[in-house]
C-alpha positions in Angstrom: -0.1 0.0 -0.1 2.7 2.0 0.5 5.6 1.6 -1.8 6.5 5.0 -2.6 8.8 4.0 -5.1 12.1 5.6 -3.2 15.0 4.9 -0.8 13.9 4.7 2.8 15.9 6.6 5.4 16.1 6.4 8.4 15.0 9.8 11.2 15.8 10.8 14.6 12.9 10.2 17.5 12.5 13.6 16.8 10.5 14.1 13.3 9.1 10.7 14.2 7.1 12.0 17.7 6.0 14.7 16.3 5.0 13.0 13.3 3.0 10.0 15.1 2.0 13.3 17.8 0.4 15.1 15.7 -1.4 12.0 14.0 -2.8 11.7 17.6 -4.5 14.5 17.5 -5.6 15.4 14.4 -7.7 11.5 15.3 -8.5 12.5 18.4 -10.5 15.4 16.7 -11.9 13.6 14.1 -13.6 10.8 16.2 -14.6 13.3 18.7 -16.4 14.7 15.4 -17.7 11.4 14.7 -18.9 11.0 17.8 -21.0 14.4 18.3 -22.3 14.2 14.3 -23.2 10.2 14.6 -25.2 11.5 18.3 -26.4 14.4 16.4 -28.1 11.8 13.9 -29.3 9.9 16.8 -31.5 12.1 18.4 -33.4 13.3 15.4 -34.2 9.8 15.2 -35.5 8.2 12.1 -38.4 6.5 10.1 -39.6 3.0 11.2 -39.4 1.0 7.7 -40.6 -2.4 6.9 -39.3 -5.5 8.3 -38.8 -4.1 11.9 -35.2 -1.0 10.9 -35.3 2.4 11.3 -33.8 4.5 8.6 -31.2 7.0 9.2 -32.6 10.9 8.6 -28.5 11.3 6.8 -30.2 9.3 3.3 -32.6 12.8 2.9 -32.9 16.4 3.1 -34.0 18.0 6.3 -36.7 20.5 6.4 -35.4 24.1 4.1 -32.4 21.4 3.0 -31.7 21.0 -0.8 -30.7 17.3 -2.1 -27.4 19.7 -2.8 -26.8 20.2 1.2 -26.8 16.9 2.5 -24.9 15.7 -0.3 -22.5 17.9 0.6 -23.3 17.7 4.7 -22.9 13.7 4.2 -20.0 13.9 2.1 -18.1 16.3 5.1 -18.8 14.1 7.5 -18.3 11.1 6.0 -14.4 12.3 5.1 -14.5 13.0 8.9 -15.3 9.8 9.7 -12.9 8.3 7.1 -10.2 10.0 9.1 -10.7 9.1 12.1 -11.3 5.5 10.6 -8.8 4.9 8.3 -5.5 7.3 9.9 -3.9 3.8 12.4 -4.3 2.3 9.4 -2.3 4.9 6.9 -0.5 6.0 9.3 2.2 4.1 9.5 2.5 4.1 5.3 3.0 8.6 5.5 5.2 7.7 8.2 7.3 5.6 5.6 6.8 8.4 3.0 7.6 11.3 4.9 11.2 9.3 5.8 11.6 8.4 2.0 11.2 12.4 0.9 12.7 13.7 4.7 16.0 13.2 3.3 16.0 15.4 0.1 14.8 18.7 2.3 13.7 18.3 5.7 12.1 21.4 5.8 9.8 20.1 3.0 8.8 16.8 3.7 6.0 17.4 6.5 4.4 19.4 4.1 4.3 16.8 0.7 3.2 14.0 4.1 0.5 16.1 4.1 -0.2 16.4 0.8 -0.2 12.9 0.0 -2.4 12.7 3.4 -4.9 14.7 1.0 -4.6 12.7 -1.8 -5.6 9.6 0.6 -8.2 10.8 1.6 -10.0 12.5 -1.8 -10.5 9.0 -2.1 -12.7 8.2 0.5 -14.1 11.4 -0.6 -14.8 10.1 -3.7 -16.0 7.1 -2.0 -18.1 9.2 0.2 -19.9 11.0 -2.3 -20.6 7.7 -4.3 -22.0 5.6 -0.9 -24.8 8.8 -0.2 -26.1 8.7 -4.1 -26.8 5.1 -3.9 -27.9 5.2 -0.3 -30.1 8.1 -0.7 -31.6 6.0 -4.1 -32.2 3.0 -2.4 -33.7 4.8 1.2 -36.8 6.4 -2.3 -36.5 2.5 -3.4 -37.1 1.4 0.6 -39.7 3.6 0.9 -41.8 3.3 -2.2 -41.7 -0.5 -2.0 -42.8 -2.2 1.1 -41.0 -5.1 0.0 -38.2 -4.3 -0.6 -37.8 -2.1 2.7 -38.6 -5.4 4.5 -35.9 -8.0 3.0 -33.1 -5.4 4.0 -32.1 -6.4 7.4 -31.4 -9.8 5.8 -29.6 -8.5 2.3 -27.9 -6.4 5.7 -26.6 -10.0 6.9 -25.8 -11.5 3.7 -23.6 -8.8 2.9 -21.8 -9.2 6.0 -21.4 -13.1 5.1 -20.0 -12.5 2.2 -17.3 -9.3 3.4 -16.2 -12.2 6.0 -15.7 -14.4 3.2 -13.3 -12.5 1.4 -11.4 -12.4 4.3 -10.2 -15.4 3.1 -9.6 -15.3 -0.1 -6.8 -15.0 -2.5 -8.1 -11.2 -4.0 -7.1 -10.2 -0.1 -4.0 -12.3 0.6 -2.7 -10.1 -2.3 -3.7 -7.3 -1.0 -2.5 -7.2 2.5 1.3 -8.7 1.4 1.5 -5.2 -0.6 0.7 -3.1 2.3 4.3 -3.5 4.1 6.5 -3.7 0.8 8.3 -0.3 0.2 11.3 -1.7 -2.6 14.0 0.9 -3.0 13.8 2.3 -6.9 15.5 5.3 -6.9 14.4 8.8 -6.0 11.2 10.1 -6.0 10.6 13.9 -7.7 10.0 16.1 -4.5 6.9 17.9 -5.4 3.3 18.6 -4.8 1.6 16.8 -8.0 4.3 13.9 -6.9 2.9 13.7 -3.3 -0.7 14.1 -4.8 -0.2 11.5 -6.4 1.3 8.8 -4.2 -1.8 9.5 -2.0 -3.9 9.1 -4.4 -2.5 5.5 -5.5 -2.3 5.6 -2.0 -5.8 5.6 -1.1 -6.9 3.7 -4.1 -4.9 0.4 -3.0 -6.3 0.9 0.7 -9.8 1.4 -0.8 -9.6 -2.7 -2.5 -8.3 -3.6 0.2 -10.3 -2.8 2.5 -14.2 -2.2 0.0 -15.7 -5.8 1.7 -15.2 -4.7 5.0 -16.4 -1.2 4.1 -19.3 -2.8 2.5 -20.0 -4.5 5.4 -20.3 -1.6 7.8 -22.3 0.1 5.3 -24.7 -3.1 5.4 -24.6 -2.9 9.4 -25.5 0.6 9.5 -22.7 3.7 9.3 -23.7 5.2 12.2 -23.8 2.4 14.0 -20.4 3.5 16.8 -19.8 0.2 17.6 -19.6 -1.9 14.0 -17.5 1.5 13.2 -14.6 1.4 15.5 -14.5 -2.2 14.7 -14.5 -2.4 11.1 -11.6 0.9 12.3 -9.9 -1.9 14.5 -9.9 -4.7 12.1 -7.8 -2.6 9.1 -5.9 -1.9 11.1 -5.3 -5.0 12.4 -4.7 -6.8 9.6 -2.2 -4.3 8.4 0.1 -4.0 10.8 -0.2 -7.3 12.7 2.7 -8.9 12.4 0.4 -12.1 11.7 -1.7 -10.2 9.1 -3.1 -13.3 7.4 -4.1 -15.1 9.9 -6.0 -11.7 11.8 -7.6 -11.2 8.6 -9.0 -15.1 8.4 -10.3 -14.5 12.5 -11.8 -11.1 11.6 -13.7 -12.8 8.6 -14.9 -16.0 10.3 -16.3 -13.4 13.0 -18.1 -11.4 10.4 -19.7 -14.9 9.5 -21.2 -15.0 12.0 -22.4 -12.4 13.1 -23.3 -11.7 9.3 -25.3 -15.5 10.0 -26.7 -14.3 13.0 -28.0 -11.1 11.5 -30.3 -13.2 8.5 -31.1 -15.3 10.9 -32.2 -13.1 13.0 -34.6 -10.6 9.7 -35.9 -14.4 8.7 -37.5 -15.6 12.0 -38.9 -11.3 12.6 
């Protein structure tokens, strides 16, 4: 996930402490904002649907607001949520990028790393726009077709099961195997365009690697704080725990069990 195409060198402890200290502050701020957002959406309530579930007010504009307003609001808070969820997973990769460019011009290394981070989270912003468009359309269909709404809990469980099964696949293993590789391929250009390109590639790679887990989160409920925390922990663990492949399979087994329980409950309701 963090193939920067350049030689990685070591820095003293001070830049590392500053980097991860700043990352921790950004994580804490984004996590707090996400918690407040989720709490405010919970306070607004939702629409009871056939099948015994409640549709969040997230998927429709509030009174006096347009669909554009709703989309912008969702995309902004989605990206804040992605910072809280994905920063623990991507921070080591961004640190390696900082190490790689820092020996060239240390004064600019922080700025270039920030640009790479901006490119990374831009990918997730685009995903958020797509998620809102799809979610709003599905919400409208569920309101218009009660029979479709009735199947939603079971479908959500099936999605979680599929996400778990994919944790055992060669596709998942291939993406995870790339996460810790930083081959030495000369020096990269130290400019904004190169940093953004690296961040975009990092984001695309990360999206491919954890698409199944993000789909499971969306199925369980994008506003579900425990699910959000569990998925974030799973994504970070399968990348950076030494036995990552084994961890990924354990996560997959747990997801399959949870998905089956969701389906059984939906059918029994």
